C-alpha positions as CSV (number, residue, x, y, z in Angstrom):
1,M,-22.0,-33.8,43.0
2,A,-22.2,-31.2,40.2
3,R,-25.7,-30.5,39.0
4,E,-26.8,-31.7,35.6
5,I,-27.4,-28.8,33.2
6,H,-29.4,-30.1,30.2
7,S,-31.2,-27.0,29.0
8,V,-30.0,-23.4,29.0
9,G,-31.8,-20.1,28.5
10,V,-30.1,-17.2,26.8
11,V,-31.6,-13.8,27.2
12,G,-30.5,-11.4,24.4
13,L,-29.4,-12.8,21.1
14,G,-27.1,-10.2,19.7
15,T,-23.7,-11.1,18.5
16,M,-22.6,-12.3,21.9
17,G,-25.9,-14.0,23.0
18,A,-26.2,-15.8,19.6
19,G,-22.6,-17.0,20.0
20,I,-23.3,-18.3,23.5
21,A,-26.4,-20.1,22.2
22,E,-24.3,-21.7,19.4
23,V,-21.6,-22.8,21.8
24,V,-24.1,-24.4,24.2
25,A,-26.1,-26.2,21.5
26,R,-22.8,-27.7,20.1
27,T,-22.6,-29.8,23.3
28,G,-26.0,-31.4,22.7
29,R,-27.9,-29.2,25.2
30,T,-31.2,-27.6,24.3
31,V,-31.2,-23.8,24.2
32,V,-34.2,-21.4,24.6
33,G,-33.2,-18.0,23.2
34,V,-35.2,-14.9,24.2
35,E,-35.4,-11.6,22.3
36,V,-37.6,-8.5,22.7
37,D,-39.5,-8.8,19.4
38,D,-39.9,-10.9,16.3
39,L,-37.6,-8.7,14.3
40,C,-34.8,-9.4,16.7
41,V,-35.6,-13.1,16.7
42,A,-35.3,-13.1,12.9
43,R,-31.9,-11.3,13.1
44,A,-30.7,-13.8,15.7
45,R,-31.8,-16.8,13.6
46,E,-30.0,-15.3,10.6
47,H,-26.9,-14.7,12.6
48,L,-26.8,-18.3,13.8
49,E,-27.4,-19.7,10.3
50,H,-24.5,-17.6,8.9
51,S,-22.2,-18.5,11.8
52,T,-22.9,-22.2,11.4
53,E,-22.5,-22.0,7.6
54,R,-19.0,-20.6,8.1
55,A,-18.3,-23.5,10.6
56,V,-19.3,-26.0,7.9
57,A,-17.2,-24.2,5.3
58,G,-14.3,-24.3,7.7
59,G,-14.6,-28.0,8.3
60,K,-15.6,-27.5,12.0
61,L,-19.1,-29.0,11.4
62,D,-20.7,-31.2,8.8
63,A,-24.1,-30.4,7.3
64,G,-25.9,-32.9,9.5
65,E,-24.3,-31.6,12.7
66,R,-25.2,-28.1,11.7
67,D,-28.9,-29.0,11.2
68,A,-28.9,-30.9,14.5
69,L,-27.3,-27.9,16.3
70,L,-29.9,-25.4,14.9
71,S,-32.7,-27.8,15.8
72,R,-31.7,-27.7,19.5
73,I,-32.2,-23.9,19.6
74,S,-35.7,-22.5,20.0
75,F,-36.7,-18.8,19.9
76,T,-39.2,-16.8,21.9
77,T,-40.1,-13.3,23.0
78,D,-41.6,-14.4,26.3
79,L,-39.4,-14.9,29.4
80,H,-42.0,-17.3,30.8
81,D,-40.7,-19.9,28.3
82,L,-37.6,-20.2,30.5
83,A,-39.6,-21.9,33.2
84,G,-38.1,-25.3,32.5
85,V,-34.4,-24.5,32.0
86,D,-31.5,-25.4,34.3
87,L,-29.4,-22.3,33.8
88,V,-30.0,-18.8,32.4
89,V,-27.3,-16.6,30.8
90,E,-28.3,-13.0,30.3
91,A,-26.5,-11.3,27.4
92,I,-28.4,-8.0,26.9
93,P,-26.7,-4.5,26.5
94,E,-24.5,-3.2,29.3
95,S,-27.1,-1.3,31.3
96,L,-27.5,-2.0,35.0
97,E,-31.1,-0.9,34.9
98,L,-32.0,-3.2,32.0
99,K,-30.1,-6.2,33.5
100,A,-31.6,-5.7,37.0
101,G,-35.1,-5.6,35.4
102,V,-34.5,-8.9,33.6
103,F,-33.1,-10.6,36.7
104,T,-36.1,-9.5,38.7
105,E,-38.4,-11.1,36.1
106,L,-36.3,-14.3,35.9
107,E,-36.6,-14.8,39.6
108,Q,-40.4,-15.0,39.1
109,V,-40.2,-17.4,36.2
110,C,-37.4,-19.8,37.0
111,R,-37.3,-22.6,39.6
112,P,-35.6,-21.7,42.9
113,D,-32.6,-23.9,42.2
114,V,-31.8,-22.4,38.7
115,I,-28.6,-20.5,38.4
116,L,-28.9,-17.0,37.0
117,A,-25.7,-15.8,35.2
118,S,-24.9,-12.5,33.6
119,N,-22.5,-12.1,30.7
120,T,-21.7,-8.5,31.8
121,S,-18.1,-7.5,30.9
122,S,-17.8,-4.7,33.5
123,L,-20.9,-4.1,35.6
124,S,-21.2,-5.2,39.2
125,V,-22.6,-8.7,39.4
126,T,-23.4,-8.0,43.1
127,E,-25.6,-5.0,42.1
128,I,-27.4,-7.2,39.5
129,G,-27.9,-10.0,42.0
130,V,-29.5,-7.9,44.8
131,H,-32.5,-7.3,42.5
132,T,-33.4,-11.0,43.0
133,G,-34.5,-12.9,46.1
134,R,-31.7,-15.5,45.4
135,P,-28.4,-13.5,45.2
136,G,-26.6,-16.7,46.2
137,K,-27.6,-18.2,42.8
138,V,-26.4,-15.3,40.8
139,V,-23.0,-15.4,39.1
140,G,-21.1,-13.7,36.4
141,L,-20.4,-15.8,33.3
142,H,-18.4,-13.5,30.9
143,F,-17.7,-15.0,27.5
144,F,-15.4,-13.3,25.0
145,N,-16.3,-12.3,21.5
146,P,-16.7,-14.3,19.3
147,A,-17.9,-16.8,21.8
148,P,-17.6,-19.8,19.4
149,V,-13.9,-19.1,18.9
150,L,-12.4,-17.6,22.1
151,K,-11.8,-20.1,24.9
152,L,-11.7,-17.8,28.0
153,V,-14.7,-17.5,30.3
154,E,-14.5,-15.3,33.4
155,I,-16.6,-16.7,36.3
156,V,-17.4,-13.9,38.7
157,R,-18.4,-14.8,42.2
158,T,-19.9,-12.2,44.5
159,V,-19.5,-12.1,48.3
160,V,-22.8,-14.1,48.5
161,T,-22.6,-16.5,45.6
162,E,-22.9,-20.0,46.9
163,P,-19.6,-22.1,46.5
164,E,-21.5,-24.9,44.9
165,V,-22.9,-22.5,42.3
166,V,-19.4,-21.4,41.4
167,A,-18.3,-25.0,41.1
168,D,-21.3,-26.0,39.0
169,V,-20.7,-23.0,36.6
170,E,-17.0,-23.8,36.3
171,A,-17.8,-27.4,35.4
172,F,-20.4,-26.2,32.9
173,A,-17.8,-23.8,31.3
174,R,-15.3,-26.7,31.0
175,S,-18.0,-28.9,29.4
176,L,-18.3,-26.2,26.7
177,G,-14.6,-26.5,25.9
178,K,-13.8,-23.2,27.6
179,E,-11.0,-22.2,30.0
180,P,-12.6,-20.7,33.0
181,V,-11.0,-18.4,35.6
182,V,-12.8,-17.7,38.8
183,I,-12.5,-14.2,40.2
184,G,-14.2,-11.7,42.5
185,D,-16.6,-9.0,41.5
186,R,-14.6,-5.9,40.4
187,A,-15.1,-3.5,37.5
188,G,-13.6,-5.0,34.4
189,F,-12.8,-8.3,36.0
190,I,-9.4,-9.5,34.9
191,A,-9.1,-9.1,31.1
192,N,-11.1,-5.8,30.6
193,A,-9.6,-4.2,33.7
194,L,-6.1,-4.7,32.2
195,L,-7.0,-4.3,28.6
196,F,-9.0,-1.1,28.7
197,G,-6.5,0.8,30.8
198,Y,-4.0,0.1,28.0
199,L,-6.4,1.0,25.2
200,N,-7.3,4.3,27.0
201,H,-3.6,5.2,27.3
202,A,-3.2,4.6,23.6
203,V,-6.1,7.0,22.9
204,S,-4.4,9.6,25.1
205,M,-1.1,9.2,23.3
206,Y,-2.9,9.7,19.9
207,E,-4.9,12.6,21.2
208,S,-1.7,14.4,22.2
209,R,-0.3,13.7,18.7
210,Y,2.6,11.9,20.2
211,A,2.5,9.3,17.4
212,S,0.2,8.6,14.5
213,R,-2.5,6.0,14.8
214,E,-0.7,3.7,12.3
215,D,2.6,3.9,14.3
216,L,0.9,3.3,17.6
217,D,-0.8,0.2,16.2
218,A,2.3,-1.1,14.3
219,A,4.5,-0.6,17.4
220,M,2.3,-3.0,19.5
221,R,1.9,-5.5,16.7
222,H,5.6,-5.7,15.7
223,G,7.1,-4.9,19.1
224,C,4.9,-7.1,21.3
225,G,3.4,-9.6,18.9
226,Y,-0.1,-8.4,19.7
227,P,-2.7,-9.6,17.1
228,M,-4.1,-6.0,16.7
229,G,-2.9,-2.5,17.6
230,P,-4.9,-0.7,20.3
231,L,-6.7,1.8,18.1
232,A,-7.7,-0.9,15.5
233,L,-9.0,-3.0,18.4
234,L,-11.1,-0.1,19.8
235,D,-12.6,0.2,16.3
236,L,-13.5,-3.5,16.4
237,I,-14.9,-3.4,19.9
238,G,-16.8,-0.1,19.3
239,L,-15.9,3.2,20.8
240,D,-19.2,3.5,22.6
241,T,-18.8,0.1,24.2
242,A,-15.2,1.0,25.3
243,Y,-16.4,4.2,26.7
244,E,-19.1,2.6,28.9
245,I,-16.6,0.0,30.2
246,L,-14.0,2.7,31.1
247,E,-16.7,4.8,32.8
248,T,-17.7,1.8,34.9
249,M,-14.1,1.1,35.8
250,Y,-13.4,4.7,36.7
251,R,-16.5,5.0,38.9
252,Q,-15.2,2.1,41.0
253,S,-11.4,2.7,40.9
254,R,-11.2,6.5,40.7
255,D,-7.9,5.8,38.9
256,R,-7.3,8.7,36.4
257,L,-5.9,6.2,33.9
258,H,-9.4,4.6,33.7
259,A,-11.1,8.0,33.0
260,P,-12.1,7.8,29.3
261,A,-9.9,10.0,27.2
262,P,-11.9,13.1,26.1
263,L,-11.3,12.2,22.4
264,L,-13.4,9.1,22.9
265,K,-16.5,11.1,24.0
266,Q,-16.0,13.5,21.1
267,M,-15.8,10.7,18.5
268,I,-18.9,9.0,19.9
269,T,-20.8,12.3,19.8
270,A,-19.8,12.7,16.2
271,G,-21.0,9.2,15.4
272,L,-17.6,7.7,14.9
273,L,-18.1,4.4,16.6
274,G,-15.6,2.2,14.8
275,R,-16.3,-0.5,12.3
276,K,-20.0,-0.7,13.1
277,S,-20.4,2.9,11.8
278,G,-17.8,2.7,9.0
279,R,-15.5,5.1,10.7
280,G,-13.7,5.4,14.0
281,F,-10.0,5.9,14.5
282,Y,-9.7,4.6,10.9
283,T,-12.1,4.9,7.9
284,Y,-13.5,1.7,6.5
285,D,-14.9,0.9,3.0
286,G,-18.4,0.3,4.5
287,V,-20.3,-0.3,7.7
288,D,-19.1,-3.4,9.6
289,S,-16.2,-3.8,7.1
290,P,-12.7,-4.7,8.3
291,T,-11.1,-3.1,5.2
292,V,-9.3,0.2,6.0
293,V,-9.2,2.9,3.4
294,S,-7.1,6.1,3.2
295,D,-8.5,9.3,4.7
296,V,-7.3,12.8,5.6
297,D,-5.4,11.4,8.7
298,T,-3.4,8.8,6.7
299,P,0.2,9.9,7.2
300,A,2.4,10.7,4.3
301,V,5.5,8.6,3.7
302,I,8.5,10.3,5.2
303,S,10.4,12.0,2.4
304,G,12.9,14.8,1.8
305,P,16.7,14.8,1.6
306,T,18.7,12.1,3.3
307,R,22.3,11.6,4.1
308,D,24.5,9.0,2.4
309,I,25.1,6.0,4.6
310,G,27.7,3.4,3.5
311,R,29.8,2.6,6.6
312,I,28.2,2.2,10.0
313,G,29.7,1.9,13.4
314,V,28.2,0.0,16.3
315,V,29.5,0.7,19.8
316,G,29.0,-2.3,22.2
317,T,29.4,-6.0,22.3
318,G,26.3,-7.3,23.9
319,T,23.4,-9.2,22.3
320,M,21.8,-6.0,21.0
321,A,25.0,-4.7,19.5
322,T,25.9,-7.9,17.7
323,G,22.3,-8.4,16.5
324,I,22.3,-4.9,15.0
325,A,25.7,-5.5,13.3
326,E,24.3,-8.7,11.8
327,V,21.2,-7.0,10.5
328,L,23.2,-4.2,8.9
329,A,25.9,-6.5,7.4
330,R,23.2,-8.9,5.9
331,K,22.0,-6.0,3.9
332,G,25.4,-5.1,2.5
333,F,26.6,-2.4,4.9
334,D,30.2,-2.3,6.0
335,V,30.1,-2.4,9.8
336,V,32.7,-1.4,12.4
337,L,32.0,-3.1,15.7
338,R,33.8,-1.3,18.5
339,A,34.7,-3.1,21.8
340,R,36.6,-2.1,24.9
341,G,39.2,-4.8,24.4
342,R,40.5,-7.3,21.8
343,D,39.1,-10.2,23.7
344,R,35.6,-8.6,23.8
345,A,35.8,-7.8,20.1
346,D,36.7,-11.4,19.3
347,R,33.9,-12.8,21.4
348,A,31.4,-10.4,19.8
349,L,32.5,-11.5,16.3
350,A,32.3,-15.2,17.4
351,K,28.8,-14.6,18.7
352,L,27.8,-13.0,15.4
353,R,29.3,-15.9,13.4
354,G,27.5,-18.4,15.8
355,S,24.2,-16.8,15.0
356,L,24.9,-17.1,11.3
357,D,26.1,-20.7,11.6
358,R,22.8,-21.6,13.2
359,Q,21.0,-20.1,10.2
360,V,23.2,-22.1,7.8
361,T,22.4,-25.3,9.7
362,R,18.7,-24.6,9.4
363,G,19.0,-24.0,5.7
364,R,18.1,-20.3,5.9
365,L,21.5,-19.1,4.8
366,A,24.2,-20.4,2.4
367,E,27.7,-20.8,3.6
368,E,28.9,-18.3,1.0
369,Q,26.4,-15.7,2.2
370,R,27.5,-16.3,5.8
371,D,31.2,-15.7,4.9
372,A,30.3,-12.6,3.0
373,I,28.3,-11.2,6.0
374,V,31.2,-12.0,8.4
375,G,33.6,-10.3,6.0
376,R,31.7,-7.1,6.2
377,V,32.1,-6.8,10.0
378,Q,35.3,-5.5,11.4
379,G,36.1,-5.6,15.2
380,V,38.0,-2.6,16.6
381,I,39.0,-1.3,20.0
382,E,39.7,2.3,19.4
383,L,37.0,4.9,18.9
384,D,39.3,6.7,16.4
385,E,38.6,3.8,14.0
386,L,35.0,5.0,13.7
387,A,36.1,8.3,12.3
388,D,35.1,7.6,8.7
389,C,31.6,6.1,9.6
390,D,28.5,7.8,8.2
391,L,26.4,6.6,11.2
392,V,27.4,5.3,14.6
393,I,24.8,3.4,16.7
394,E,25.5,3.2,20.4
395,A,24.4,0.0,22.1
396,V,26.1,0.1,25.5
397,A,24.7,-0.4,29.0
398,E,21.4,1.3,29.8
399,E,23.0,3.9,32.1
400,L,22.8,7.6,31.2
401,T,26.3,8.4,32.6
402,I,27.9,5.8,30.4
403,K,25.9,6.8,27.3
404,R,26.8,10.4,27.7
405,E,30.5,9.6,28.0
406,V,30.3,7.5,24.8
407,F,28.5,10.3,22.9
408,A,31.0,13.0,24.1
409,A,33.9,10.8,23.0
410,L,32.2,10.1,19.6
411,D,31.6,13.8,19.0
412,K,35.3,14.3,19.1
413,V,36.3,11.7,16.5
414,L,33.4,11.5,14.0
415,K,33.5,13.5,10.8
416,P,31.1,16.4,10.3
417,G,27.7,15.3,9.1
418,A,27.9,11.8,10.7
419,I,24.8,10.7,12.5
420,L,24.9,9.5,16.1
421,A,22.1,7.1,17.2
422,T,21.3,5.6,20.6
423,T,19.4,2.3,21.1
424,T,18.2,3.3,24.6
425,S,14.8,1.9,25.4
426,S,13.8,4.4,28.1
427,L,16.5,7.1,28.7
428,P,16.1,10.6,27.2
429,V,17.7,10.8,23.8
430,I,18.2,14.6,24.3
431,E,20.5,13.9,27.2
432,C,22.8,12.0,24.9
433,A,22.5,14.8,22.3
434,A,23.4,17.4,24.9
435,A,26.8,15.7,25.5
436,T,27.8,16.5,21.9
437,S,28.4,19.7,19.9
438,R,26.0,18.4,17.2
439,P,22.6,17.7,18.8
440,G,20.9,18.0,15.4
441,D,22.7,14.9,14.3
442,V,21.5,12.7,17.2
443,V,18.5,10.4,16.9
444,G,17.1,7.4,18.8
445,L,17.0,4.1,17.0
446,H,15.4,1.6,19.4
447,F,15.8,-1.9,18.0
448,F,14.0,-4.7,19.7
449,N,15.7,-7.9,21.0
450,P,16.6,-10.1,19.2
451,A,17.4,-7.6,16.5
452,P,17.8,-10.1,13.6
453,V,14.2,-11.3,14.3
454,M,12.1,-8.4,15.6
455,K,10.7,-6.1,12.8
456,L,10.2,-3.0,14.8
457,V,12.5,0.0,15.3
458,E,11.3,3.1,17.2
459,V,12.8,6.2,15.5
460,V,12.9,8.9,18.3
461,R,13.4,12.5,17.4
462,T,14.4,15.1,20.0
463,I,13.4,18.8,19.8
464,A,16.8,19.3,18.2
465,T,17.0,16.4,15.7
466,A,17.4,17.6,12.1
467,E,14.7,16.6,9.5
468,D,17.2,15.0,7.2
469,V,18.5,12.9,10.1
470,V,15.0,11.6,10.8
471,A,14.5,10.9,7.1
472,T,17.8,9.0,6.9
473,A,17.0,6.9,10.0
474,D,13.6,6.0,8.4
475,A,15.2,5.1,5.1
476,L,17.9,3.0,6.8
477,C,15.3,1.0,8.8
478,R,13.4,0.2,5.6
479,A,16.5,-0.7,3.8
480,V,17.4,-3.4,6.3
481,G,13.9,-4.8,6.4
482,K,12.6,-3.2,9.5
483,H,9.3,-1.4,10.2
484,P,10.1,2.1,11.6
485,V,7.6,3.9,13.8
486,H,8.1,7.6,14.8
487,C,7.7,9.3,18.1
488,T,9.1,12.2,20.1
489,D,11.6,11.9,23.0
490,R,9.4,10.9,25.9
491,A,10.0,8.1,28.5
492,G,9.1,4.7,27.2
493,F,8.7,6.0,23.6
494,I,5.7,4.0,22.3
495,V,6.0,0.3,23.2
496,N,7.3,0.6,26.8
497,A,5.0,3.5,27.5
498,L,2.0,1.4,26.7
499,L,3.3,-2.0,27.8
500,F,4.7,-1.3,31.3
501,P,1.7,0.5,32.8
502,Y,-0.4,-2.6,31.8
503,L,2.2,-4.9,33.4
504,N,2.2,-2.7,36.5
505,D,-1.6,-3.0,36.7
506,A,-1.3,-6.7,36.6
507,V,1.1,-6.7,39.5
508,K,-1.2,-4.5,41.5
509,M,-4.1,-6.9,40.7
510,L,-2.0,-9.8,42.1
511,E,-0.9,-7.7,45.1
512,A,-4.6,-7.1,45.9
513,H,-5.2,-10.9,45.9
514,Y,-7.9,-10.4,43.3
515,A,-6.6,-13.3,41.2
516,D,-3.4,-15.4,41.1
517,A,-0.7,-15.1,38.5
518,D,-1.9,-18.2,36.6
519,A,-5.4,-16.9,36.3
520,I,-4.2,-13.4,35.1
521,D,-1.8,-14.9,32.6
522,T,-4.5,-17.2,31.3
523,A,-7.1,-14.4,31.0
524,M,-4.8,-12.2,28.9
525,K,-3.5,-15.0,26.7
526,V,-6.7,-16.8,26.1
527,G,-9.1,-13.9,26.3
528,C,-7.1,-11.3,24.5
529,G,-4.9,-13.4,22.3
530,L,-1.6,-12.0,23.7
531,P,1.5,-14.1,23.1
532,M,2.4,-14.1,26.8
533,G,0.7,-13.3,30.1
534,P,2.0,-10.3,32.1
535,F,3.8,-12.4,34.7
536,E,5.4,-14.7,32.1
537,L,6.6,-11.6,30.3
538,L,7.9,-9.8,33.4
539,D,9.9,-12.8,34.3
540,V,11.4,-12.9,30.8
541,V,12.2,-9.2,30.7
542,G,13.6,-9.2,34.2
543,L,12.0,-7.7,37.2
544,D,14.8,-5.2,37.7
545,V,14.7,-4.0,34.1
546,S,10.9,-3.7,34.4
547,L,11.1,-1.7,37.6
548,A,13.7,0.7,36.1
549,I,11.4,1.3,33.1
550,E,8.3,1.8,35.4
551,R,10.3,4.2,37.5
552,S,11.4,6.2,34.4
553,L,7.7,6.5,33.4
554,Y,6.6,7.6,36.9
555,Y,9.4,10.1,37.3
556,E,8.6,11.7,33.9
557,F,4.8,11.8,34.1
558,R,4.4,12.0,37.9
559,D,1.1,10.1,37.6
560,A,0.1,8.0,40.6
561,G,-1.2,5.3,38.3
562,F,2.3,4.8,37.0
563,A,3.9,4.4,40.4
564,P,5.6,1.0,40.5
565,A,3.7,-1.7,42.5
566,P,5.3,-2.2,45.9
567,L,5.3,-6.0,45.3
568,L,7.5,-5.5,42.3
569,E,10.0,-3.4,44.3
570,H,10.0,-6.0,47.1
571,L,10.7,-8.9,44.7
572,V,13.6,-6.9,43.2
573,T,15.0,-6.1,46.6
574,A,14.8,-9.8,47.5
575,G,16.8,-10.7,44.4
576,R,13.9,-12.4,42.6
577,L,14.6,-11.0,39.2
578,G,12.8,-13.5,37.0
579,R,14.2,-16.3,34.8
580,K,17.8,-15.0,34.9
581,T,17.9,-15.7,38.7
582,G,15.6,-18.8,38.6
583,K,13.0,-17.0,40.7
584,G,10.6,-14.2,39.9
585,F,6.8,-14.3,40.0
586,R,7.4,-18.0,39.5
587,D,10.2,-20.4,40.4
588,Y,12.1,-22.0,37.5
């Protein structure tokens, strides 16, 4: 039978602790909040008043409920006032020494049956628990910020935590309206262990000037549907907090990808902590403000001479090719869609018309507009019929040999000054350029699938790409309503280079039996606001495609942290490729 928890102590009433106190009090329980001095108590009281005022304004509480909630929270500066509570949640700063000291005191104050929980986001719960005489009653209870809003709670059991304690805390979390996941004691737990490796990688990419901060963030927002880009998220979290979490993870994992990027330390030393200091990766219009203002690092809009683009060729007949043709034709460009045979050309045109028909049915497009768009797309089977195109976009199979053959053939038929673009998502663009006599005219234009829907295009310049070609590619993307981001010619470009190491880490976590796929997916969706969990996404992308991208990253960077997880390789070998085969990480 689950224990009854009527009263809860919260030690530390900063943003997180005050949020936890509010969440608990909303359920009708009494809360005893402890802070170090009267000034901190006053701040906590003010924080709770403002937070609950916002809840009333947002219709989540009425005035009477707010008053009742606040009346259930008492404040003190003396830990001895926790003598009568049923559960204590510690939410002080991330210092093992400080937390251990608090837990030692709590053991002397609280009844022997009281559960002692730490809200640590990265420290070892085991190390905290051994500073008490009741390690079996110690558990991690990691809320996510802001606690009144985010649903995820990570419950961290140590090797000595009593099973009934885990069960009681899980029931308690559910009673708060949270979604708990139960996991073992490992640095970063689930969400932070996966999130902060990705954030650190983004800092390293920015540090090496591979892409601008704006393009890194826009790539992950528009390419993956993430609510925030990695550098903006670091500014929100606080660079000092992120550094401490990464340090803790690195000390345990010894994985170089967890070693904080040197730029983080330099920025912290300079006092650039993110929003809380008014400046981090971005500059804000004040301390704690979310409003970004321009600064010396704000990139200039790409300008300079461009080439005239009127007629555009698309080579290929797959989903990506027909999607790009639709995007271009909708914006008034004449499109020549080249297929390997008349039947393929007809099927591609039918596919394009089918997409437009669905939009007519949904009321998003008039029949006259559909007919005009279809009329601007011509299906051909000979490469010679692309000769008068100003730009040709290759969208054939993701095999370098095939792409090089296409580029070599196009080089022979296209007029001087025509631009050649590849939609490759992971292959070296320079390899395609090297198959031609005009490498300066070759650029990467990586659209995302489905092209008519996804806003992002990665514009990839090689060491040979001419400046006016890059400017033309940028202008074309904007003309067709896309958001271009720029990077150099490196495996994975921006999105895949950040996304797939994170997915690979999730597979390694599953492989180590640290948590199951459902718990990991829940943690990343509920705790981090991602649109899909890593295993859902891998099954959608295809495990074979994912493995190929991860191999390309590993072969280029030769970093052990990028080596594909053996479990992924075994699943691909077994033919479990995801949704397309009906079996992947899950059965469909």
